[in-house]
N, C-alpha and C positions, 0 to 999 in steps of 0.2 A: 504494500500500500504506500504510494508516494506521500511524503509529508513535506510541507513548507512551514518553517518557523521563522518569523521575523519579529524584531523588537525595536522599540524606540523609547527614549526617555522623554517624559512630558513634564514641563514646569508647572505642575498643578497637583494638588493633593488627590489621593485616590477617590474620595467621594465625588469630587468635581469631574474627574476623568470618567468615573462610572456613569454619572448623569449624562455626560456628553455622549458616551458610547451607546447607552441604551435609549437615547432620543432617536428612535428608529426613523421617525418622520424627517429628521434632518440629516440622516446618514448620507444622502446624496450630496451634501455640501462638502464632504471630505472624501468620500469614496468615489473614485473615478468612474464616470459614465454609468452611475447606478442610481436607481430610484427604488426606495424601499417603502413598503406599506404593511400594516398589520392585517391579518386575516381573521375574521370571526372573533372580534373583541380585542381587548388589550393584550399586548405581548410583553407584560412586565412580570413574568414569573414562569414557573414550570408549566409546560404544556402550551404556552403561547405560540402562535403561528405567525410567520412572516413570509413575505414574498418580495424578492428583489429582481428587478430586471436590469441587466447590464448589457450595454451595447451602444448603439448610435443614438444620441439625444435628438429628440424631435421638438418642434414648438409645443409649448404647453407643459414642458417638464417631463414628458414621457420618453421611453426608450424603446427602440426596436432591437431585439437581441435575445439573449439567453434568459429564460425565466428560472430563477433559483428559489424553490420553496424550502422552508425550514420550520422545524419545531424546536422550541427551547427545551433542552433536556436537563440542564443544570442552571440554577439561579442562586448565586451566593454573593449578594451585594456586600461591599463594593469591590469584590475580588475576582469573581469568575462568572461568566455566562458561556454555556456550551450549547450550540445548536446542532441539530442533525439535518444535513442537507437531504432533501427527499425528492429532488427533481429527477428528470429523465437522464440528464447528462451529469449533473453535479450531485454526487452522493457521498456521504461520510460526515464525520464530525468536524465542526469548526469551533475553535476554542479561543475565547478572548479572556486574557488574564491581566489583572492590574496588580503590579508588585509595588508596595510602598517603598519610598526612598526618602524618609524624613518628611519634609513638606512637599516633596515631588513624587513622581511615580514612573514606573516603567510599564509600558503597554506591550504585551506579547500576543501576537496573532499567529495561531496554528491552524493549518488545514490538513486533514488526513483524508485523502481522496480514494474512493472506490472507483476504479476506471471501468467504463463500459467497453464492450466490443473486443475483449480479450487482447491479443497481440496488437491489433489495430489501435486500440485505446492506449496501449503502452507507447507505441510509436507516435501517436498523436500527441501524447503528453510530453514526449521528448521535444517536440516542435513547439508546443505551447508554453512550456514551463518558463523559459527565459522572459517571455512577454508577461506572464502572470506575475513573476517576481518583480519586474519593473513596475507594473501597475500597483501591486501591493506596497512596494517601497514608497512610491510617490503618494499613495493614499495615506500611508502612515505619517509621512512628513506633514501632509495637510491635516491629518487628525491631531497631531501634536499641537499645531497652532489653534485648531478649532477648540480643543479641550482646554488649552491655556486661557482662552478668552470666553469660554462658555459661562453663562448663557447668552452672551451678546447676540 
């Protein structure tokens, strides 16, 4: 199972980083080319459901691209939220951890992916992985600034 683990230091306390992270409606402000919405009620705890569309932005704030559905499997404020990706292409756990560093925090983003299509999926991942890493790293830099100034 491929795994991506990226981290960034954030100049904000864990509670503020948590609030910024779990403000799902505003996730598109820091996550590249992504629009997130809750599905069937609030997504602020175990069992909450989310849907993210990542791809080409269109007028009106929507995106044409990959639909990533998720269910919250762990909810431990202000330290950990784990989602299970349940989409057709993106499957497996996504883990967001906040590690305290005094008055600051380190945000750790982990993705463990179950690849579809056997060897074809493995080959496809080898091609996509560098671009996924670039996008995650850029999103993390944007998140650090977003969380530092949250709730602005």
